[in-house]
C-alpha positions as CSV (number, residue, x, y, z in Angstrom):
1,M,-36.9,117.6,-23.4
2,T,-33.5,116.9,-25.0
3,R,-30.9,119.6,-25.5
4,W,-31.5,119.6,-29.2
5,E,-35.3,120.1,-28.7
6,V,-34.6,123.0,-26.4
7,L,-32.2,124.6,-28.9
8,K,-34.7,124.2,-31.8
9,E,-37.5,125.7,-29.8
10,H,-35.6,128.8,-28.7
11,V,-33.1,129.4,-31.5
12,H,-34.5,130.2,-34.9
13,D,-31.3,131.2,-36.7
14,V,-29.9,128.1,-38.4
15,R,-26.2,129.2,-38.2
16,R,-26.5,130.1,-34.4
17,L,-28.3,126.8,-33.8
18,R,-25.5,124.8,-35.4
19,N,-22.8,126.7,-33.5
20,L,-24.6,126.2,-30.1
21,A,-25.1,122.5,-30.9
22,M,-21.4,122.2,-31.8
23,L,-20.4,124.0,-28.6
24,L,-22.5,121.6,-26.5
25,R,-21.0,118.6,-28.3
26,V,-17.4,119.9,-27.7
27,I,-18.2,120.4,-24.0
28,E,-19.8,117.0,-23.8
29,S,-17.1,115.0,-25.7
30,H,-13.9,116.9,-25.2
31,F,-14.4,118.2,-21.7
32,N,-16.6,115.4,-20.4
33,G,-19.4,117.8,-19.5
34,E,-17.4,120.0,-17.2
35,V,-15.2,122.9,-18.2
36,K,-13.0,123.7,-15.2
37,M,-11.7,126.9,-16.7
38,E,-13.4,129.0,-19.3
39,K,-10.0,129.9,-20.7
40,N,-9.4,126.3,-21.7
41,L,-12.6,126.2,-23.7
42,T,-12.0,129.5,-25.4
43,E,-8.5,128.4,-26.4
44,Y,-9.8,125.1,-27.7
45,M,-12.5,126.7,-29.8
46,A,-10.1,129.3,-31.2
47,K,-7.6,126.7,-32.2
48,K,-10.0,124.1,-33.6
49,Y,-12.8,126.2,-35.0
50,R,-11.2,129.7,-35.3
51,W,-13.8,131.2,-32.9
52,G,-12.9,134.4,-31.1
53,N,-13.1,134.7,-27.3
54,K,-16.2,136.9,-27.6
55,T,-18.0,134.4,-29.9
56,T,-17.4,131.5,-27.5
57,R,-18.4,133.6,-24.4
58,K,-21.6,134.9,-26.2
59,N,-22.6,131.3,-27.1
60,L,-21.9,130.1,-23.5
61,D,-24.1,132.9,-22.2
62,I,-26.9,131.8,-24.5
63,L,-26.6,128.2,-23.3
64,V,-26.6,129.3,-19.7
65,N,-29.8,131.4,-20.3
66,L,-31.4,128.4,-21.9
67,R,-30.5,126.3,-18.8
68,L,-28.4,123.8,-20.8
69,L,-25.2,124.8,-18.9
70,K,-24.6,125.9,-15.4
71,C,-22.0,128.6,-14.8
72,L,-20.2,129.0,-11.4
73,R,-17.3,131.0,-10.2
74,S,-14.3,129.0,-9.0
75,P,-14.0,129.0,-5.2
76,K,-10.2,129.4,-5.5
77,D,-10.3,132.3,-7.9
78,H,-13.4,134.4,-8.2
79,W,-12.5,135.4,-11.8
80,T,-12.5,131.9,-13.2
81,K,-15.7,130.6,-14.6
82,I,-16.6,126.9,-14.5
83,Y,-19.3,125.4,-16.7
84,Y,-21.3,122.2,-16.2
85,L,-23.4,120.5,-18.7
86,L,-26.9,120.1,-17.2
87,D,-28.8,116.8,-17.7
88,S,-31.8,117.1,-20.0
């Protein structure tokens, strides 16, 4: 199943669906599928799309729960989250 199919199956609100798809596209194209610091992504989304930190984090959590992203803690700093785009 493609990422888009997973999103369409589980997310029924059109606005949220678009936002999640956009976030996936940003992670894929701008960050090459790997966000090494959550802070970098939240800053990028705030600057480019005027998203707040909570909005970005909430959408990241949804994508992790849908198993489209994998979230790990940095081995160097336990507070830093790292996100990986999972293959679908």
